[in-house]
C-alpha positions in Angstrom: 32.1 -44.8 -42.3 31.5 -43.7 -38.7 31.7 -39.7 -39.7 29.1 -40.6 -42.2 26.8 -42.6 -39.7 27.3 -39.5 -37.2 26.4 -37.0 -39.4 23.3 -39.3 -40.6 22.2 -40.0 -36.8 22.7 -36.2 -36.3 20.4 -35.1 -39.1 17.7 -37.6 -37.9 18.0 -36.2 -34.3 17.7 -32.6 -35.7 14.6 -33.5 -37.5 13.0 -34.6 -34.7 13.6 -31.8 -32.7 12.5 -29.4 -35.4 9.2 -31.2 -35.5 8.9 -31.1 -31.9 9.8 -27.2 -32.2 6.8 -26.9 -34.6 4.7 -28.6 -31.9 5.6 -26.3 -29.2 4.9 -23.3 -31.5 1.3 -24.4 -32.4 0.6 -24.8 -28.5 2.2 -21.1 -28.3 -0.1 -19.8 -30.9 -3.2 -21.0 -28.9 -2.3 -19.5 -25.5 -3.4 -15.8 -26.2 -7.0 -17.2 -26.8 -7.1 -19.2 -23.5 -5.4 -16.5 -21.3 -8.0 -14.0 -22.8 -10.8 -16.2 -21.6 -9.1 -16.3 -18.1 -8.9 -20.2 -18.2 -5.8 -20.3 -16.3 -5.6 -24.1 -15.6 -6.0 -24.8 -19.1 -3.5 -22.0 -20.2 -1.2 -23.2 -17.5 -1.4 -26.9 -18.6 -0.9 -25.9 -22.3 2.4 -23.8 -21.3 3.6 -27.0 -19.2 2.9 -29.3 -22.1 4.8 -26.6 -24.3 8.0 -26.7 -22.1 8.1 -30.3 -22.0 8.1 -30.6 -25.8 10.6 -27.9 -26.0 12.9 -29.8 -23.3 12.4 -32.9 -25.3 13.6 -31.0 -28.5 16.4 -29.8 -26.5 17.8 -33.2 -25.5 17.5 -34.3 -29.3 19.6 -31.2 -30.1 22.3 -32.2 -27.7 22.3 -35.9 -28.7 23.0 -34.5 -32.6 25.7 -32.4 -31.2 27.4 -35.6 -29.7 27.4 -37.0 -33.0 27.8 -34.0 -35.3 28.6 -30.3 -34.5 27.0 -27.9 -36.8 25.8 -24.3 -37.6 22.1 -25.8 -38.0 22.5 -27.7 -34.5 23.6 -24.4 -32.8 20.9 -22.3 -34.4 18.1 -24.6 -33.6 19.3 -24.8 -30.0 19.1 -21.0 -29.8 15.7 -20.9 -31.4 14.2 -23.3 -28.8 15.9 -21.4 -25.8 14.2 -18.4 -27.1 10.8 -20.3 -27.5 11.1 -21.9 -24.0 11.7 -18.3 -22.6 8.3 -17.3 -24.5 6.8 -20.2 -22.7 7.8 -19.3 -19.4 6.6 -15.8 -20.0 3.0 -17.0 -21.1 3.0 -19.3 -18.0 3.8 -16.3 -15.8 0.7 -14.4 -17.5 -1.6 -17.4 -16.6 -0.5 -17.4 -13.1 -1.3 -13.3 -13.3 -4.7 -13.8 -14.4 -5.2 -16.8 -11.7 -3.8 -14.0 -9.0 -0.9 -16.7 -8.0 1.5 -13.9 -8.0 4.6 -15.7 -6.3 4.2 -18.4 -9.0 4.1 -15.7 -12.0 7.3 -13.9 -10.4 9.2 -17.2 -10.4 7.9 -18.0 -14.1 8.9 -14.3 -15.3 12.2 -14.5 -13.4 12.9 -18.2 -15.2 12.1 -16.5 -18.6 14.4 -13.7 -17.9 17.3 -16.2 -17.1 16.5 -17.6 -20.7 15.9 -14.3 -22.6 16.8 -10.9 -20.9 14.3 -8.2 -23.0 12.4 -5.3 -21.9 9.0 -7.0 -22.2 9.9 -9.5 -19.7 11.4 -7.1 -17.4 8.1 -5.0 -17.5 5.8 -8.1 -17.0 8.1 -8.7 -13.9 7.8 -5.4 -12.6 4.3 -5.5 -12.9 4.1 -8.7 -10.7 6.3 -7.3 -8.2 4.5 -4.0 -8.2 1.0 -5.9 -7.4 2.9 -8.0 -4.6 3.8 -4.3 -3.0 7.5 -5.0 -3.7 8.1 -1.3 -4.9 11.9 -1.3 -4.6 12.2 -4.7 -6.9 9.4 -3.5 -9.5 11.4 -0.4 -10.0 14.5 -1.9 -10.7 12.9 -4.4 -13.2 11.3 -1.2 -14.9 14.8 0.3 -14.8 16.2 -2.7 -16.7 13.6 -2.5 -19.2 14.5 1.3 -19.9 17.9 0.8 -19.9 17.8 -2.4 -22.9 15.9 -0.3 -25.2 14.6 3.3 -23.7 13.2 4.2 -27.0 11.0 1.4 -27.8 7.4 1.5 -26.8 7.9 -1.2 -24.0 10.7 1.0 -23.1 8.6 4.0 -22.9 6.0 1.9 -21.0 8.4 1.0 -18.2 9.5 4.6 -18.0 5.8 5.7 -17.4 5.4 3.1 -14.7 8.7 4.2 -12.9 7.1 8.0 -13.1 4.0 6.7 -11.4 5.9 4.9 -8.6 8.1 7.9 -7.9 5.2 10.2 -8.2 3.5 8.7 -5.0 6.2 8.1 -2.6 4.3 8.6 0.2 1.7 6.0 -0.6 4.1 3.7 -1.6 6.5 4.3 1.4 3.3 4.1 4.0 0.3 2.2 3.3 2.2 -0.8 3.1 -0.9 -3.4 3.7 -3.4 -1.4 1.3 -0.9 -1.2 -1.4 0.0 -5.3 -1.3 -3.5 -6.0 -0.9 -4.9 -3.9 -3.7 -1.7 -4.5 -6.0 -1.1 -0.8 -6.5 -0.1 2.6 -4.5 -2.3 4.4 -6.8 -5.6 2.3 -6.1 -8.7 4.0 -4.8 -8.4 2.1 -1.6 -4.6 3.4 -1.1 -5.8 7.0 -2.1 -8.9 7.0 0.4 -6.9 5.6 3.2 -4.1 8.0 2.7 -6.6 10.8 2.8 -8.2 9.5 6.0 -4.6 9.4 7.6 -3.7 12.7 6.7 -7.0 14.4 7.2 -8.4 12.8 10.1 -5.8 10.4 12.3 -2.6 12.8 12.0 -4.8 15.5 13.3 -4.7 14.0 17.1 -2.2 12.5 19.4 -3.8 9.0 19.4 -4.3 8.9 15.8 -0.8 9.7 15.5 0.0 7.0 17.5 -1.9 4.6 15.7 -0.1 5.7 12.6 3.4 5.2 14.1 2.6 1.6 15.3 0.9 0.9 11.6 4.5 2.0 10.0 6.5 -0.6 12.6 4.0 -3.6 12.4 2.7 -3.3 8.8 6.1 -3.8 6.4 6.3 -7.5 7.3 2.4 -8.5 7.2 2.5 -6.5 3.5 5.3 -8.8 2.5 3.7 -11.8 3.6 0.4 -10.6 1.7 2.3 -10.1 -1.5 3.4 -13.5 -1.8 0.4 -15.3 -0.8 -2.2 -14.8 -3.5 -5.1 -16.3 -1.3 -4.3 -14.2 1.5 -4.1 -11.2 -0.7 -7.5 -11.6 -2.1 -9.1 -12.2 1.7 -7.4 -9.0 2.7 -8.4 -7.0 0.2 -12.2 -8.0 0.0 -12.3 -8.4 3.7 -10.1 -5.7 5.3 -9.0 -3.2 2.9 -11.8 -2.6 0.7 -14.7 -2.4 3.4 -12.1 -0.1 5.5 -11.6 2.3 2.2 -15.6 2.2 1.6 -16.1 3.2 5.4 -13.5 6.1 5.7 -14.5 7.6 2.2 -17.4 8.8 4.1 -15.0 10.9 6.2 -12.9 12.1 3.5 -15.2 13.6 0.6 
């Protein structure tokens, strides 16, 4: 009698979990439109709601297991965990749209903990690259390639790796400009690098200034990379005006 009751209760809990899973799926299907419209607060709120629904579903599944363990329970739990990873990655995209790169990185890393796949590593690599963390970005892209080198995602990750490797000087030296612009190949980095090589490096004073920059800029660049508001301010108030001015001298 107890076994029959436990099974009945487990099936009831699983039905609730399945209903919650469907609700979360409907939310997820609505996210791409909101993200495209760059309405980050609404998209982030929707992703948060989806995560809460999935956590509620997971609680019901765990309660069901305490009453009755079955293949259906394990299968649904795996699907919920996979869906939760999708929501964390959607949340990461929302933060990227809003230039909140540190929150985006944390969300992407949480998604990877739940589901390790090439796409998630590419998204994480893109976020790290925009933060100026090139070594970490390179590692994320490499993991994407290792997981599935022949897929479109794997090929895209390999291309990003090639872009980083083909610009070692910019990546290694233009710390602040790279962190502020989000790419070692941005026009700001290219112009400032040309100014360094064609103007500053010609004289002893210029070389001294460049040497001091190499020493002082890495910690500043790391700080810029993890604070989106500082990164935007640095880009618009320092890096971009400096690049626009120096472009007059490096035609």
